[in-house]
ZAZAVEX-624494 format. One line per 10 residues: their letters; for each residue x negated, y, z negated of N, C-alpha, C. Coordinates in steps of 0.1 Angstrom, whole numbers. Atoms other than C-alpha are relative to their C-alpha. Layout:
! residues N
A	X Y Z X Y Z X Y Z | ...
//
This chain:
! residues 157
XXXXXXXXXX	-8 -12 0 0 0 0 -9 12 0 | 8 -13 -1 -12 35 8 4 8 -13 | -2 -7 13 -16 54 -25 -8 13 0 | -14 -3 -1 -5 82 -26 5 -1 14 | -6 2 -13 19 74 2 3 13 7 | -2 -13 -7 17 103 27 13 -1 8 | -13 0 -8 50 113 43 -3 5 14 | 1 -4 -13 51 115 80 -14 0 5 | 14 0 -4 16 104 88 -1 2 15 | 4 -2 -14 2 117 121 -11 -8 4
XXXXXXXXXX	10 10 -3 -17 87 133 -11 5 9 | 11 -5 -8 -36 104 161 -9 10 -7 | 8 -10 8 -47 132 138 -9 -8 -10 | 7 8 9 -57 106 112 -12 -8 6 | 10 7 -8 -76 86 138 -12 10 3 | 10 -10 -2 -95 118 147 -8 3 -12 | 7 -2 12 -103 124 111 -10 -11 -4 | 9 12 4 -117 89 105 -12 0 10 | 11 0 -9 -138 92 137 -10 11 -4 | 9 -11 5 -152 125 124 -8 -5 -12
XXXXXXXXXX	7 5 12 -160 108 91 -11 -10 4 | 10 10 -4 -178 80 109 -12 8 6 | 10 -8 -5 -198 106 128 -9 7 -11 | 8 -6 11 -208 124 96 -8 -10 -7 | 8 10 7 -219 92 79 -12 -4 8 | 11 3 -8 -240 83 109 -11 10 0 | 10 -11 1 -257 117 108 -8 -1 -13 | 7 1 13 -265 112 71 -9 -12 0 | 8 12 0 -278 77 77 -13 3 8 | 12 -4 -8 -301 91 104 -10 8 -8
XXXXXXXXXX	9 -8 8 -314 117 81 -7 -8 -11 | 6 9 10 -320 91 54 -11 -8 6 | 11 8 -6 -340 70 78 -12 8 2 | 12 -9 -2 -362 99 87 -7 4 -13 | 5 -3 14 -366 108 50 -8 -12 -5 | 7 11 5 -376 73 41 -13 -3 8 | 12 1 -8 -401 72 70 -11 10 -5 | 9 -10 4 -417 104 58 -6 -4 -14 | 5 4 13 -419 92 22 -9 -11 1 | 9 12 -2 -434 59 33 -14 4 5
XXXXXXXXXX	13 -5 -5 -460 78 53 -9 7 -10 | 8 -7 11 -470 100 24 -6 -10 -10 | 5 10 9 -473 70 1 -11 -8 6 | 10 8 -7 -492 50 27 -13 8 2 | 12 -8 -2 -516 79 34 -8 1 -13 | 7 -1 13 -524 83 -3 -6 -13 -3 | 6 13 3 -529 46 -7 -13 -3 9 | 11 2 -9 -552 45 24 -12 9 -4 | 11 -10 3 -572 76 14 -6 -2 -14 | 4 1 14 -574 70 -23 -4 14 -5
XXXXXXXXXX	3 -14 5 -580 99 -46 -12 -1 -9 | 12 1 9 -610 85 -65 -12 8 4 | 11 -8 -4 -634 105 -44 2 15 -2 | -3 -14 2 -617 138 -52 -4 4 -14 | 3 -5 14 -627 160 -81 13 -1 -8 | -12 2 9 -604 157 -111 11 10 2 | -11 -10 -2 -585 190 -105 8 -3 13 | -6 3 -12 -578 179 -69 9 -13 -1 | -8 12 2 -566 144 -80 13 4 -8 | -12 -4 7 -542 160 -105 9 8 9
XXXXXXXXXX	-9 -7 -9 -529 183 -78 7 -9 10 | -6 9 -9 -523 155 -54 11 -8 -7 | -10 7 6 -504 135 -79 12 8 -5 | -11 -9 3 -484 165 -90 9 2 12 | -7 -2 -13 -475 171 -54 8 -12 4 | -8 12 -3 -464 135 -50 12 -1 -9 | -12 0 9 -442 137 -81 10 11 4 | -9 -11 -5 -427 170 -68 8 -5 13 | -6 5 -12 -421 153 -34 11 -11 -4 | -9 11 5 -405 123 -52 13 6 -6
XXXXXXXXXX	-11 -6 7 -383 146 -73 9 7 11 | -9 -7 -10 -371 166 -42 7 -11 8 | -7 11 -7 -363 133 -24 11 -5 -8 | -11 5 9 -343 121 -54 11 10 0 | -11 -10 0 -323 154 -55 7 -1 13 | -7 0 -13 -316 152 -18 8 -13 1 | -7 13 -1 -306 115 -21 13 1 -8 | -12 -1 9 -282 123 -50 10 10 7 | -10 -9 -6 -267 152 -29 7 -7 11 | -7 6 -11 -259 129 0 6 -13 -3
XXXXXXXXXX	-5 13 4 -249 98 -19 15 0 0 | -14 0 0 -213 90 -12 7 -4 -13 | -8 3 12 -188 90 -40 14 -5 5 | -12 5 -5 -160 67 -30 10 -3 -12 | -9 3 11 -128 64 -52 3 -15 -1 | -4 14 2 -116 32 -67 12 -3 10 | -11 4 -9 -91 12 -45 13 5 -5 | -13 -5 4 -57 29 -46 -1 14 -6 | 1 -13 7 -71 61 -62 -3 11 10 | 4 -10 -9 -81 79 -30 12 5 9
XXXXXXXXXX	-10 -6 -10 -63 100 -4 -8 3 13 | 7 -3 -13 -71 109 32 -4 -13 6 | 4 12 -8 -90 84 54 -3 -12 -9 | 3 12 9 -101 62 24 12 -8 -3 | -12 7 4 -65 54 16 4 -10 11 | -3 9 -11 -61 38 50 -9 -12 0 | 9 11 1 -90 15 43 6 -11 -9 | -6 10 9 -69 -2 17 15 -3 4 | -14 1 -4 -36 0 36 2 -13 9 | -4 11 -10 -18 -27 56 8 7 11
XXXXXXXXXX	-8 -6 -11 -2 -21 90 15 2 -4 | -14 -1 4 32 -27 74 2 12 -9 | -1 -11 9 26 -1 47 -1 13 8 | 2 -12 -8 14 24 73 12 2 9 | -12 -1 -9 44 16 96 11 6 -8 | -11 -6 8 67 25 67 -1 15 -1 | 2 -15 2 51 60 64 1 7 14 | 0 -6 -13 51 66 102 14 0 7 | -14 1 -5 88 58 107 0 -5 14 | 0 6 -13 80 38 138 -4 9 11
XXXXXXXXXX	4 -9 -11 65 67 157 -12 -5 8 | 12 4 -7 33 49 166 0 -15 1 | 0 15 -2 27 14 180 -10 -7 -10 | 8 8 9 11 -14 160 -15 1 2 | 15 -1 -3 -22 -11 178 -6 13 -5 | 6 -13 5 -27 26 169 -1 -1 -16 | 1 1 15 -19 18 132 -12 -9 -4 | 11 9 3 -43 -11 133 -14 6 3 | 12 -7 -3 -70 11 149 -3 9 -12 | 3 -9 12 -66 36 120 -5 -8 -12
XXXXXXXXXX	4 8 11 -69 9 94 -14 -6 2 | 13 6 -3 -98 -8 111 -11 11 0 | 11 -11 0 -118 25 116 -2 5 -14 | 2 -4 14 -111 35 80 -8 -11 -8 | 7 11 7 -124 1 68 -15 0 5 | 14 -1 -5 -155 5 90 -7 12 -7 | 6 -12 7 -161 40 75 -3 -3 -14 | 2 4 14 -157 26 40 -12 -9 -2 | 12 10 0 -182 -2 47 -13 8 2 | 12 -8 -2 -207 23 61 -4 8 -12
XXXXXXXXXX	2 -8 12 -203 45 31 -6 -8 -12 | 5 9 11 -208 16 7 -15 -4 3 | 14 4 -3 -240 4 25 -9 12 -1 | 8 -12 1 -253 40 27 -3 3 -15 | 2 -3 14 -247 44 -10 -10 -10 -6 | 9 10 4 -266 11 -16 -14 4 4 | 13 -4 -5 -295 23 5 -6 12 -8 | 4 -11 8 -296 56 -15 -5 -5 -14 | 3 6 14 -296 36 -48 -14 -7 1 | 13 7 -1 -325 14 -35 -12 10 1
XXXXXXXXXX	10 -10 -1 -345 45 -25 -3 7 -13 | 2 -6 13 -340 60 -59 -7 -9 -9 | 7 10 8 -351 28 -75 -15 -1 4 | 13 0 -5 -382 28 -53 -8 12 -5 | 6 -12 5 -390 64 -63 -3 -1 -15 | 3 2 14 -387 55 -100 -12 -9 -2 | 11 10 1 -410 25 -95 -13 7 3 | 12 -7 -4 -436 46 -77 -4 10 -11 | 3 -10 10 -434 73 -104 -6 -7 -13 | 5 8 11 -439 46 -131 -14 -5 2
XXXXXXX	13 6 -3 -469 32 -113 -11 10 1 | 11 -10 -1 -487 65 -109 -10 0 -10 | 11 1 10 -505 63 -142 -9 -12 1 | 7 12 -1 -516 28 -134 -10 2 12 | 8 -1 -12 -530 36 -99 -8 12 1 | 8 -12 0 -543 71 -105 -12 -1 -10 | 12 1 9 -579 70 -118 -2 11 -9
//
């Protein structure tokens, strides 16, 4: 059941909204992939170069810069991490991810065919799945940042 049940759902408009949401999450995923590549490059370069040859003030500066970079990445990750409502608690496109075609048919008063209602539900479920996987990727990156920060005292001479 769609909760809260919208009255007079405009299926074409809702389909466009869900397609827009899919486009936005794809953009965020692309940004996250670029960010993770940059972070991996910085960590890899530091590992390859090593800081043991640098004077003590330079070593401290490098590790402070790495910590600041990690903190900025964490803030950005938290800013783009999806916050999805519990099933039945959402409205808008997320509500359709939990709907059935019969429940949606009841709110559209037979205006739209079964195929369009199924498309709306299918796209909403696709968007929900992408948001969940994106949120998991953000959580994994945050865990990796915490692990790297915890290892800094061990690897820094």
